[in-house]
Every structure is written in C-alpha cells, then in structure tokens.
C-alpha positions as CSV (number, residue, x, y, z in Angstrom):
1,M,0.0,0.0,0.0
2,T,1.4,3.4,-1.0
3,P,0.0,6.9,-0.4
4,D,-2.0,8.8,-3.1
5,I,0.5,11.6,-3.0
6,D,2.7,11.8,-6.2
7,F,6.2,12.2,-4.8
8,T,7.6,12.4,-8.4
9,S,5.9,15.8,-8.7
10,P,8.8,18.4,-8.5
11,S,6.9,20.5,-5.9
12,T,6.0,17.5,-3.8
13,F,9.5,16.1,-4.1
14,L,11.0,19.4,-2.9
15,I,8.5,19.8,0.0
16,T,9.2,16.2,1.1
17,A,12.9,16.7,0.9
18,L,12.6,19.9,3.0
19,F,10.6,18.1,5.7
20,I,13.1,15.2,5.8
21,F,16.0,17.7,5.9
22,L,14.4,19.5,8.9
23,G,13.9,16.2,10.6
24,I,17.5,15.0,10.0
25,F,19.2,18.3,10.8
26,G,16.9,18.9,13.7
27,R,17.6,15.4,15.1
28,Y,21.4,16.1,14.7
29,V,21.2,19.5,16.5
30,G,19.0,18.2,19.2
31,T,21.1,15.1,19.9
32,A,24.4,17.0,19.9
33,L,22.9,19.7,22.2
34,V,21.7,17.1,24.7
35,F,25.0,15.3,24.8
36,N,27.1,18.4,25.0
37,L,24.9,19.9,27.7
38,L,25.2,16.7,29.8
39,V,28.9,16.3,29.3
40,K,29.9,19.9,29.4
41,G,27.2,21.1,31.8
42,A,25.3,19.0,34.2
43,Y,27.8,16.2,34.5
44,K,31.0,18.1,33.7
45,H,32.7,17.6,37.0
46,K,31.7,13.9,37.3
47,L,32.9,13.1,33.7
48,A,36.0,15.4,33.5
49,H,38.4,12.5,34.1
50,R,36.7,10.6,31.3
51,E,37.6,13.2,28.6
52,V,39.7,11.7,25.8
53,Q,41.1,15.0,24.6
54,I,44.3,14.7,22.6
55,R,44.4,18.3,21.6
56,P,42.3,21.4,22.4
57,R,39.4,22.0,20.0
58,R,40.1,24.9,17.6
59,S,38.2,28.2,17.8
60,R,35.0,28.1,15.7
61,Q,35.4,24.4,15.2
62,D,31.8,23.9,16.3
63,M,30.5,26.2,13.6
64,V,32.6,24.6,10.9
65,E,31.3,21.2,11.9
66,I,27.7,22.4,12.0
67,G,28.1,23.9,8.5
68,W,29.3,20.6,7.0
69,S,26.6,18.8,8.9
70,F,24.0,21.1,7.3
71,V,25.3,19.9,3.9
72,T,25.3,16.3,5.0
73,S,21.7,16.6,6.1
74,I,20.8,17.9,2.6
75,M,22.4,14.9,1.0
76,F,20.7,12.5,3.4
77,A,17.3,14.2,2.7
78,I,17.7,13.9,-1.0
79,A,18.6,10.2,-0.6
80,G,15.6,9.6,1.7
81,T,13.2,11.4,-0.7
82,L,14.5,9.3,-3.6
83,M,13.9,6.2,-1.5
84,I,10.3,7.3,-1.0
85,V,9.8,7.8,-4.7
86,A,11.3,4.3,-5.4
87,W,9.0,2.8,-2.8
88,Q,5.9,4.5,-4.3
89,K,6.9,3.1,-7.7
90,G,7.2,-0.4,-6.3
91,Y,10.9,-0.7,-6.7
92,T,11.8,-1.3,-3.1
93,Q,10.8,-4.0,-0.6
94,I,9.8,-1.6,2.1
95,Y,6.5,-2.7,3.8
96,L,4.0,-1.2,6.2
97,D,1.8,-4.1,7.0
98,W,3.1,-6.1,10.0
99,D,1.5,-9.3,8.5
100,T,3.6,-9.1,5.4
101,Y,6.5,-11.0,7.1
102,P,6.7,-13.0,10.3
103,L,7.1,-10.7,13.3
104,A,10.4,-12.3,14.2
105,W,11.8,-10.9,10.9
106,F,11.6,-7.4,12.3
107,P,14.4,-7.6,14.9
108,V,16.4,-10.0,12.7
109,S,16.2,-7.5,9.8
110,I,17.6,-4.7,12.1
111,L,20.5,-6.9,13.1
112,I,21.2,-7.8,9.5
113,V,21.2,-4.2,8.4
114,L,23.5,-3.2,11.2
115,F,25.9,-6.0,10.2
116,L,25.8,-5.1,6.5
117,H,26.2,-1.4,7.3
118,E,29.1,-2.1,9.5
119,T,30.8,-4.2,6.8
120,Y,30.1,-1.6,4.1
121,Y,31.4,1.2,6.2
122,Y,34.5,-0.5,7.5
123,W,35.8,-1.2,4.0
124,L,34.6,2.1,2.6
125,H,36.4,3.8,5.5
126,R,39.6,2.0,4.9
127,W,39.4,2.9,1.2
128,M,38.8,6.6,2.1
129,H,42.1,6.5,4.0
130,R,44.0,5.9,0.8
131,P,46.1,9.1,0.4
132,K,44.5,10.4,-2.9
133,V,41.0,9.5,-1.8
134,Y,41.5,10.9,1.7
135,R,42.5,14.3,0.5
136,L,39.4,14.6,-1.7
137,V,36.8,12.8,0.4
138,H,37.6,12.1,4.0
139,K,39.9,15.0,5.1
140,V,37.0,17.2,6.1
141,H,35.9,14.8,8.8
142,H,39.5,14.4,10.1
143,D,40.0,18.1,10.3
144,S,38.3,17.5,13.7
145,I,41.2,15.8,15.5
146,T,39.5,16.4,18.9
147,T,35.9,15.6,18.3
148,S,32.6,16.5,19.9
149,A,28.9,15.5,19.3
150,W,28.9,18.3,16.6
151,T,31.5,16.2,14.6
152,S,29.1,13.3,14.1
153,F,27.7,14.6,10.8
154,S,30.6,16.7,9.6
155,F,31.5,15.2,6.3
156,H,32.5,16.2,2.8
157,P,29.4,16.0,0.4
158,I,31.1,13.1,-1.5
159,E,31.5,11.1,1.7
160,S,27.9,12.1,2.7
161,T,26.7,10.6,-0.5
162,F,28.5,7.3,0.0
163,Q,26.9,7.1,3.5
164,A,23.5,8.3,2.4
165,L,23.0,5.8,-0.4
166,F,23.6,2.5,1.5
167,I,20.3,2.0,3.3
168,P,18.1,3.2,0.4
169,A,20.0,0.8,-1.9
170,L,19.5,-2.0,0.6
171,T,15.7,-1.6,0.4
172,F,15.8,-2.7,-3.2
173,F,16.9,-6.2,-2.2
174,M,15.9,-6.7,1.5
175,P,12.4,-6.5,3.0
176,L,12.4,-3.8,5.7
177,H,9.5,-2.5,7.7
178,V,9.4,1.3,7.7
179,Y,9.9,1.2,11.5
180,A,13.0,-1.0,11.2
181,I,14.5,1.7,8.9
182,G,13.6,4.3,11.5
183,I,15.2,2.4,14.3
184,V,18.4,1.9,12.3
185,L,18.6,5.6,11.5
186,T,18.0,6.4,15.2
187,I,20.8,4.0,16.3
188,M,23.0,5.6,13.6
189,T,22.4,9.1,15.0
190,F,22.8,8.1,18.7
191,T,26.0,6.1,18.2
192,S,27.6,8.7,16.0
193,A,27.0,11.4,18.7
194,V,28.3,9.1,21.5
195,N,31.3,7.9,19.5
196,H,32.4,11.5,18.7
197,L,31.6,12.9,22.1
198,N,35.3,12.5,23.2
199,T,34.1,11.6,26.7
200,E,33.7,8.0,27.6
201,L,30.2,7.3,28.8
202,Y,30.3,3.5,29.1
203,P,31.1,2.0,32.5
204,R,34.4,0.6,33.8
205,D,35.4,-2.7,32.2
206,F,32.7,-2.3,29.6
207,Q,35.3,-3.2,26.9
208,R,35.7,-6.6,28.6
209,H,31.9,-7.3,28.8
210,W,30.6,-9.9,26.3
211,F,28.7,-7.1,24.5
212,G,30.9,-4.2,25.2
213,R,34.0,-5.7,23.7
214,W,32.2,-5.6,20.3
215,W,30.6,-2.2,20.7
216,I,32.3,1.1,19.8
217,G,32.4,4.1,22.2
218,A,34.1,7.5,22.5
219,T,37.5,6.2,23.5
220,H,37.6,3.7,20.6
221,H,36.7,6.3,18.0
222,S,38.7,9.1,19.4
223,L,41.8,7.0,18.8
224,H,40.8,6.8,15.1
225,H,40.8,10.6,14.9
226,S,44.2,11.0,16.6
227,Q,46.0,8.0,15.1
228,F,44.3,7.7,11.7
229,R,45.3,4.1,10.9
230,Y,43.3,2.3,13.5
231,N,39.7,1.8,14.6
232,Y,37.7,2.1,11.3
233,G,34.5,0.6,12.6
234,L,31.1,2.3,12.7
235,Y,29.0,0.5,15.4
236,F,31.1,-2.6,16.2
237,T,34.7,-3.6,16.7
238,F,34.6,-7.0,15.0
239,W,36.1,-6.0,11.7
240,D,38.9,-4.1,13.5
241,K,39.6,-7.2,15.6
242,W,39.5,-9.6,12.6
243,M,41.6,-7.4,10.4
244,H,44.0,-6.4,13.2
245,T,43.3,-2.7,12.8
246,E,42.2,-2.0,16.4
247,S,44.5,0.5,18.2
248,P,46.9,-1.2,20.6
249,D,46.3,1.8,22.9
250,F,42.6,1.2,23.2
251,V,42.3,-1.1,26.3
252,K,44.9,0.9,28.3
253,L,43.3,4.2,27.5
254,F,39.7,2.9,28.2
255,D,41.0,1.6,31.6
256,K,42.6,4.9,32.4
257,K,39.6,7.0,31.5
258,T,37.1,4.9,33.4
259,R,38.9,4.8,36.7
260,R,37.8,7.8,38.7
261,E,41.2,8.4,40.4
262,S,42.8,8.9,37.0
263,K,43.0,12.5,35.7
264,G,45.5,12.2,32.9
265,S,45.1,12.9,29.2
266,G,45.5,10.5,26.3
267,E,49.1,11.4,25.8
268,E,49.9,10.5,29.4
269,V,48.9,6.9,28.9
270,G,51.1,6.5,25.8
271,V,48.7,7.3,23.0
272,K,50.7,8.0,19.9
273,V,49.3,10.9,17.9
274,H,50.0,10.9,14.2
C-alpha cells in the first residue's frame, strides 16, 4: 500500500525533501545539544576525568562542523526522498503491514542491516584513507582531531553521498518495515554522537563485557581521529579485531579514563598521535 501523493511531482519532491531535511538536521542538532549539555554542563565535574582530549578544539570548530553537517543533512534528505519515490513506484521491498512477514523478521532484519552497514562502512572507511581519496573525500571529517557531538555529521558531500545511499540501496533487495528503517537511523544518530563525544560514557570494564568488547564508544573512535590508521568501525569492533586494525592503545586508554582516580590525558597513557 502506497499513499496517493505523487512524490515524483517536483513541488511535492522538494517539500518532502525539505521536511526530511528538517527532521535529519533537527535530530542532529537536538542530539548534539543534549549530549554536549550533559557532558559539558550537568555532569562536567563527574565526567571530567573521562575526557579523551588529545588536543584542544580549535576556535570556531563547532560552527565549521555544523556547517558541514548542514550539507550532510541535505544529502541525506535527497537520498531519503529518492527512496520514498522508489517505494511508491514499487521498486523497493519496504513494507508497512506487519502481517507481510513474520514478526520475528523485524528484529532480525535490524541486526542484519547493522551487520551489513558495519561491513560496508569498514571497508569504505579504509578505502577513504588511501592518500589520494583521503584528501578529496575524508579529510573534512578528520580536520576534527579532537571531536565532539557536533562532529558526528561533519562530512564532505562526497562522503555524505557514500553514506546516504547505503540503506536506500539495501531496500531494493531486502524487505524492511518502515519502523525498522527508523530504528536503524536512530541508532546511527545516537551512536555517531556518542562515539564522537570525546568523553567515555560506558562503565568501567565495559570493553571486557561480552557485548561491550564488540561495541564502539568514544574512547575507541577518538583514537581513530588521533591515530588515523586504527579503529575504522562504525558500530562494532569485530572488523577491526578480525583485520588487526584495532589500536593497541585502546584497552589501556579505556581503563585509564574509566577509573575515577585517573586524571591524565590521552598522551599521558602512551597514545601515539599521528
């Protein structure tokens, strides 16, 4: 079942893209504000020792990152609107009726999407670190050596396009309930903000927990921004572990930052900045 609205109409397409853009950019701003207010405001003193700051953030860095994130939100909105058009034309396998597939498929489909997205992004990320590609595509994101929640959507438009097209393309081949897509996008926004927060939120010894050892947090991803050649994952650490690209400093730095008596910076625990 598809709506009677013709999304291929230029005016409807633009209005739809505008509303999707407002939702994406608004979600980015709201999420970043909440995390920054918590970490830099309400819980600043409690979390100060968990900050993984390698270098001070540059002046106006927030505004630069918000500007790139504005462009990223436009790219995501266009991709989302094109996905809606393809759905209306019957090209995708997006469904609304819960009876279309067994209910068990709903959580399974989310896990499959997360695994496939992780795999896609890990290898895309490694490719983007090839010198010629890096300068053209990925350098914008790495201009933020010390990150914050504002960094989470700060990408060059080419990189934004690579990221924006994956889930719409997947809907052509994989049945996905519209709510499953929404949950995946919410997880993407939440984890991106947390991973770029530069302050470790997960509890002590989380990296040794059966789930935590496979889940990326701020310490893990901050090392990617400071060391460049490690920790390429998006949600999970399994590709980094399997391909031996996880930073050798990760466990030591996580331990240091999650012990309340420790006040040192990343460099004090032997993190090599490249």
